[in-house]
N, C-alpha and C positions, 0 to 999 in steps of 0.2 A: 524968367524963362516960361514959355507956354508949355503946359502939361497936356498929356494925352490920356484921357480916361478910357479905359477899356474893360470889358468883362472877360474874365478867364473862367474856364471850367475848374471848379474847386473839387468836385468828386463825381464819379460816374453815378447816374441815377440807378436805383434799384426799384423797378416798376416805373410809374409815371414820374417825369422830371418834377423837381421842386425848386422853389426860389433859392434855397440854400445850397443847391448844386453849383451856383454861380457866385463869383466874387468880383466886385468892382475895384480896380487898381488904378494907380496913377504913375506914369513914367514920362520922362521928357519926350517931346515930339521927335520922332526919328528923322534922320537926314537921308535923302535919297543918294544912292551911289551911282556909278556909271551905268547908263542905260535905264535908269529908274525914274519914277515920278513920285512926288508927294501929293497925296489927295486928302482934302478935308471932306469928311463924310457929310452928306446932306440928307440921305434917306437910307434906311436899312430895311431889308426884306426878311420876313419871317416865313419859313417854308417847312413842311413836314419832314423833308429829307434830313433836316438838321438833327432830328432825334437819333437817326442812325449814326450820325457823326460823333455822338457823345456816348456811344456804347463801346465796350471793349471787344465786342463780337466783330468778326470779320465782315467787311462790307465791300461794295464795289469800288470804294476809294478810301484813302487813309482818313482816320478819324482824328478827333481832338483829344489829347491826353490831359489829365489834370495838370493845371498850371499854365496851359497854353491858352491863347486868345481864342474865343469862340469863333468858329467859322461862320461866314455868311456873306451874302451878296449885298450890293448896295449901289448907290449913285453918289458921286462926289465931284468936287471941283479941283482941278489941278492947280496947286499953289506954288509948286516948284518943279522944274523939269530938267533932267539930265538926259533926256531922250529926244533925238532930232524929230521924231514924228509927233510929239506932243508939246503943246504950248500952254503956258500959264493962262488960266481962265476957261479952258475947255472943260466940258462935262464928260465924265467917264462912268461907264457901268462896268462893274467887275464882280466876279464871284469871290474875289480874294480880299475884299475890304475888311471883313471881320466886324465884330461888335466893338467898334472903337471910333473915336472922333477923328483920328488921323491915321493914314496907312501909307506905307511905301509899296509900290507896285512895280514889277518888272514886266512891261507890256510884251516883251519878246519871249517870255518864259510862261509855259502853261497853256500854249495854244490860244485860240480865239476867245477862250473863256477868261483870259487874263485881263484884258482891257478892250472895251468897245465904246465907240463914240455914241453919245446919246442923240437920237434923231431929233431934229429941231421942230418937227411938225406936231408934237404932242407934249404934254407936261413931262418933266424929267422923270418922275416916279413911274410913268408908264413903262419905262425900260425894265421895271421889276415886275410887271404884271402883263397886260395884254400886248405890249410890245417888247416882251422879254421872255424869260424862261417859261412862265406859265402859258403864254400865248403860243410859243413854239411847241410845247408839249401837247396842247389841245390840237393844234394844226396837224402835227404828225400823227397823233392818235386817230384823227378822223380821216385824213387823206391817205395814210399809208397802211393802217391796220383796219379801221372800221369800214371805210369805203361804202357808206350807206347809199342806197339807191332811193329815189323819191318814193315815199310811202313806207319805207322801212321804219321799224320801231327801235329807237335808241334810248337806252337807260343810262343816266349819268349819276353816280353817287357823289356825295359832297358837292351837290350841284350848284350851291351858291358860293362856293369857295373860289380861290384864285384861278384854278384850272377849270373847274366844273362849269362856271358861268360862261366861259369862252367856248368850251367844248359844246355846250348845249346850243349856243347861238350859231356856231359853225354848222352843226348838224341840221338846224332849221334852214340855213342858207342852202344846204344840199338837198332839201326837200323831205327830210325825215320827220316823223312824229316823235317828239322827244319827251321823255318822262324823267322828272327830277326826283332824286331821293335826298332828303335833307333832315336836319334834326329839329326843326321847329316850323310851325305854320307861318311865321313871319318870313322865314327864309324861302318857303315854298311860294308865298305870295310874291316875293321878289322875283323868283324864277319865272312865274307866270307873266309878270310884267315885262320880262325881256324875251318872251316868246315860247317858253316851255308849254307843252300841251296839257300835262297832268303832273301830279306830284304825290309822293308818299312820305309821310312823317314816320321815320323808322322807330322813333321813340314811343309813339302812341299807337302804332298799328298792332292789334292783338295777335295777328298771324302775318308775319312779313312775307312769307311765300305766297299766301293767299292774296295779299295786297298787290304784289307784283303781278300775279296772274290776272287780277281784276283790271289793273291798269294797262296790261299788255295781253289782251285776249288772243292775239295771234302769235304770241311768243315774242321774245327779245331777239332782234337781228344783230344788234351790236351793243355791247356793254362796256362803257368807259368806267372802269373800276378804280376809284380813288381811295377806297377805304379797306377792302378786304373784310374779313370777319363775317358776321351773320348776314350782312347785305350781300356779300359775294355769294354765300351759299344759296340765299333765296333767289337771286337772279339766275345763277347757273341752273337751278332746278326748273327754270322757265325759258330756257333758250329755244329759239326756233331752229329749224333745220338750216345747216350751213351758217350758223351764227359766228360772229367774231367777238373775241373778248380781248381788251387791252388792259393788262395789269399795270396800273400807273402808280398807285400809292397803296400803303398798308397801314394807314393811320389808326384803324380800329384795333389792330393787334401789335402795333409797333412797340408797345410797352411790355409785351409778354415775351417769354423765352420761346425759342424756335419750336420746342416740343409742344407748346400749346397752340401754335399756329397750324392747326391740322386742317380745318375746313371740311366741307362736304366731300364725301367720297363720290366724285363726279365723273369718274372714268366711264361708267356705263352710260351716263347721260351724254357725254361727249361722243361716244361711239354712235348712239342712236341719232344724235343731231348732226354728226359729222362737223362739229364746231372746231374752230381754231382759237387757241389761247396763246397770247404773246405778251411778254414783258416789254415795257417801254422805259428806257433810260434816255432822257432827252439829250445827254451829251454825245450819244451816238449819232445824233442828227444835227449837230451844231453847224455843219456846212450848209444847212438849208435855211439859216436865219434870214438872209436877205430876201429870199423868195417868200417865206412866211410873213415877214414883217411888212413887205410891200402890199400883200393882199390884206393883212389885218388892218393896216393903216387906211387903205382904200375903203374897206367895209366900215370902219369907224367914221371916216369923213362922209360917207353916204348915209349914216345914221342906222346902219345895220348891226353895229356892235356897241353895246353899252357895258359899263363896268362900274362896280361898287368897291370902294376902299374903306378900310377900318384903320384909322391912324391914331397912334399914341405919340406923345410929345417928349423928346429928350432922351439922351443916352441912358438915363436912369431907368427908363421903362422897358429896356430891351428884354430882360427876363420875363416881366409881366406880359409883354406882347407875345413872346414865344409860348408861354403857358396858356395864354388866352386862345391862341391859334390851335394848340394841341388839344385843348378841351372842347373845341367847337363853339366857343363863346364869341368869336369874331363874326362880323357881318361883312363878307367880302374879303378882298386881299388884305392881309395884315401887314402894316407898315409902321416904321418908327421914323418920325421926322426930327432931325437934329437941329 
């Protein structure tokens, strides 16, 4: 009998997640029921939102409890189908695969996030990056919240990451001047190679607020905030009049209790600049996938959109990949290839 190896949450992390918060288990491969498909996982996606799913604190969606399979999206091949709309051999992208080698999915349950066909014009793993959730996040952040005009200054934190690198390139296509904030000079060099105009190494800058002011002498018109924390504070102190801020991720403070996620007392600055701050949860915009992906694919085919991946091999490496991504040691989109 073929066995299914999967990672379960063994305990809630206290502070940063650790490898011993996860446990590898084996069970028989599940059988699909009526209206379900059985998928063999090919690629797993590692994303910052997963940290919120392994906390007992209330979040915008249900979390993972100890003993349950780790939540996560991925791409896989349909190897058995009891659903009339899915055939054996098709490739599927789903947020419901989890950290496991085989998964049963009910395509009609859970909305469009349950099961989506992988577009044939790009590598399958692109459905987890620039033709997937990160790409949609960047697209909506720029076109719905940021709306930069030619000549505007856009700052992107975690700029070399899965979402940040796409957001910066879209901003350049819209005519903006784009400033990257990242954790190393190597990551900043990569950002410049794909079109960013300037960069700030937040780990070596002696005064982060002064570094933002130097890189953005006319102020920041749009801030695509993937991190929160000190970077958030430094950029909000340098907003231009009528600036827009998209709060997309909080990876800098996600390991801390809510009482420590205080941040800059920015209300006075927001009044002075008449700025707008909006949170972005990509699932609110799932209905815009076709539009976003058509444009992203076209830009990629025209050579306007580049993308870097960081790939670890085998289901055994899933916790390592997650911790690598959470600590900023990845270079590009963090993936696991099974």
